[in-house]
C-alpha positions in Angstrom: -2.4 -11.0 19.8 -4.7 -9.5 17.1 -8.3 -8.5 17.3 -9.7 -10.2 14.2 -9.3 -13.2 11.9 -8.9 -10.8 9.0 -5.9 -9.1 10.5 -4.3 -12.5 11.3 -4.7 -13.5 7.7 -3.1 -10.3 6.5 -0.2 -10.6 8.9 0.4 -14.1 7.5 0.3 -12.8 4.0 2.9 -10.1 4.6 6.0 -12.4 4.5 4.8 -13.8 1.1 4.5 -10.3 -0.3 8.0 -9.4 1.0 9.4 -12.6 -0.5 7.9 -11.8 -4.0 9.6 -8.4 -3.8 13.0 -9.7 -2.6 13.0 -12.4 -5.2 12.5 -9.8 -7.9 15.2 -7.5 -6.4 17.7 -10.4 -6.5 17.6 -10.1 -10.3 18.6 -6.4 -10.3 22.0 -4.8 -10.5 23.5 -1.5 -9.2 22.7 0.0 -12.6 19.0 -0.5 -12.1 19.0 1.7 -9.0 19.2 4.9 -11.1 16.8 3.7 -13.7 13.4 5.5 -13.9 10.6 3.7 -12.1 7.0 3.9 -13.2 6.4 6.8 -10.8 7.1 10.2 -12.4 10.3 11.7 -11.0 11.3 8.6 -9.0 14.0 6.1 -9.8 14.0 2.5 -8.7 16.2 3.8 -5.8 13.6 6.3 -4.7 10.9 3.6 -4.6 13.1 1.2 -2.6 14.1 3.9 -0.1 10.4 4.8 0.3 9.6 1.2 1.0 12.1 1.1 3.8 11.2 4.5 5.3 7.5 3.6 5.1 8.1 0.6 7.2 9.8 2.7 9.8 7.0 5.2 9.7 4.5 2.5 10.4 6.6 1.4 13.4 5.9 4.9 14.7 2.2 4.3 14.4 2.6 1.0 16.2 4.5 2.8 19.0 1.6 5.2 19.2 -0.9 2.3 19.5 1.3 0.6 22.1 2.0 3.5 24.4 -0.9 5.9 23.7 1.6 8.7 23.1 1.1 10.4 19.8 3.9 9.5 17.3 3.2 10.6 13.7 4.4 8.6 10.8 6.7 11.4 9.6 8.1 14.5 11.3 6.9 16.4 8.2 6.2 16.1 4.5 9.5 17.7 3.9 11.4 15.3 6.2 9.7 12.4 4.4 10.8 13.7 1.0 14.3 14.5 2.2 14.8 11.0 3.6 13.8 9.4 0.3 16.0 11.7 -1.8 19.0 11.1 0.5 18.8 7.3 0.2 17.8 7.0 -3.5 21.3 6.7 -5.0 22.7 4.1 -2.6 24.0 0.8 -4.0 21.5 -2.0 -4.6 22.8 -4.2 -1.8 22.5 -1.4 0.7 19.0 -0.6 -0.5 17.9 -4.2 -0.2 19.4 -4.6 3.3 17.6 -1.4 4.4 14.2 -2.7 3.1 14.8 -6.1 4.9 15.9 -4.5 8.1 13.0 -2.0 8.2 10.5 -4.7 7.5 11.9 -6.9 10.3 11.5 -3.9 12.7 7.9 -3.6 11.6 7.1 -7.3 12.0 8.8 -7.2 15.5 6.6 -4.3 16.5 3.5 -6.1 15.3 4.4 -9.0 17.6 4.7 -6.5 20.5 1.2 -5.2 20.2 -1.3 -6.6 22.7 -4.9 -7.1 21.6 -6.2 -3.9 23.0 -3.5 -1.9 21.1 -4.8 -3.1 17.7 -8.0 -1.2 18.4 -6.3 2.1 19.3 -7.3 5.0 17.1 -4.3 6.7 15.4 -4.0 9.5 12.9 -2.6 9.1 9.5 -0.8 11.9 7.6 -4.0 12.8 5.8 -5.6 13.5 9.1 -7.9 10.5 8.9 -8.3 8.5 12.1 -8.2 4.7 11.9 -7.7 1.8 14.2 -4.2 0.4 14.4 -5.1 -2.9 12.8 -5.2 -0.9 9.5 -1.4 -0.6 9.7 -1.1 -4.2 8.4 -3.2 -3.8 5.2 -1.5 -0.4 4.7 1.9 -2.1 4.6 0.6 -4.8 2.3 -0.7 -2.1 0.0 2.7 -0.3 0.0 4.7 -3.5 -0.8 2.4 -4.7 -3.6 1.8 -1.4 -5.2 5.4 -0.2 -5.1 6.6 -3.6 -6.3 4.6 -2.8 -9.4 5.9 0.8 -9.5 9.5 -0.5 -9.7 8.8 -1.4 -13.3 10.7 -4.7 -13.2 8.1 -7.0 -14.6 5.6 -7.3 -11.7 2.0 -6.2 -12.4 -1.3 -6.1 -10.6 -2.2 -9.3 -12.3 0.7 -10.9 -10.3 -0.8 -9.9 -7.0 -2.8 -12.9 -5.6 -6.4 -12.6 -6.5 -7.7 -12.6 -2.9 -5.2 -9.9 -1.9 -6.3 -7.8 -4.9 -9.8 -7.8 -3.4 -8.5 -6.9 0.1 -6.6 -3.9 -1.4 -9.5 -2.8 -3.5 -11.7 -2.8 -0.4 -8.9 -0.9 1.5 -8.8 1.8 -1.1 -12.5 2.2 -1.8 -13.6 2.3 1.8 -11.4 5.3 2.2 -13.3 7.3 -0.4 -15.7 10.0 0.9 -19.3 8.6 1.3 -20.6 10.9 -1.4 -18.5 9.5 -4.2 -21.1 8.1 -6.7 -19.1 5.2 -8.0 -19.5 1.4 -7.5 -16.9 -1.0 -8.7 -17.7 -4.6 -9.7 -15.1 -7.2 -10.5 -15.7 -9.2 -13.6 -13.4 -12.1 -12.5 -14.8 -12.6 -9.0 -17.8 -11.7 -6.8 -16.1 -8.7 -5.3 -18.0 -5.4 -5.4 -17.2 -2.1 -3.6 -19.3 -0.8 -0.7 -22.7 0.7 -1.4 -22.8 4.3 -2.7 -25.5 7.0 -3.1 -28.5 6.2 -5.3 -27.6 6.7 -9.0 -24.0 5.8 -8.5 -22.2 4.9 -11.7 -21.1 1.3 -12.0 -17.6 0.5 -13.3 -16.8 -3.1 -14.2 -13.5 -4.8 -15.0 -11.0 -7.4 -13.8 -9.8 -6.9 -10.3 -6.3 -6.2 -11.4 -7.4 -3.5 -13.8 -9.7 -2.0 -11.2 -6.9 -1.9 -8.6 -4.5 -0.3 -11.1 -7.1 2.4 -11.9 -8.2 3.3 -8.4 -4.5 3.7 -7.5 -3.9 6.0 -10.4 -1.6 3.6 -12.2 -3.5 3.6 -15.5 -6.4 5.4 -17.2 -8.9 2.7 -16.9 -9.2 2.2 -20.6 -9.9 -1.5 -20.2 -12.8 -0.9 -17.8 -16.5 -0.5 -18.7 -18.9 1.9 -17.2 -22.5 3.0 -17.7 -21.5 6.2 -19.3 -18.2 8.0 -19.3 -15.6 6.7 -16.9 -16.0 8.8 -13.7 -13.3 10.4 -11.7 -12.3 9.0 -8.4 -10.3 10.4 -5.5 -6.5 10.4 -6.1 -4.7 7.8 -4.0 -1.8 9.0 -1.9 
């Protein structure tokens, strides 16, 4: 059971995002695993291993929501990095099997959560406290963004338009309240939440906006009333 129609829609979208990723991975070879990704210092293998370990980390948060017993995503920052490094060089078939199995564990845990658990407050690595229903959009964000990061031909333009808006909202609602920036999509009616008076307006296609707020490009295709402002780093 889930507490909202929005969460139900996102749960239904997750298998499609996974399928887009797996269809793309089916075209790769073992040689691609060691190829640089679009993330500095990470190979394709690093990104794939992170996708698997992130799913397992989100299972930890589901367990926290289910039992009420604190269970952080990762034992430590160092443990997270060590796990990614340890798995990065594995053969492609092993990597893909790991991603599929980890995602299956996460979906199974979603099915285990009763309605009340989705409203449980849990802490994320940043220290921010959010309700457990945010785990679903967090996973969608991970799958779509890191699909792009693999550098295998998938771009933010390939993310379904409605999902781009969901992810834009997910990112911008996590900015501090005093960030004086408002985003407006030029290809839809989406706009980011209200900001302080005098906030600078940044306009562009939703794919370009999403790429920029996630730190994946410099925003050169966007327009602003003045110089393009800085926004909080995503991570």
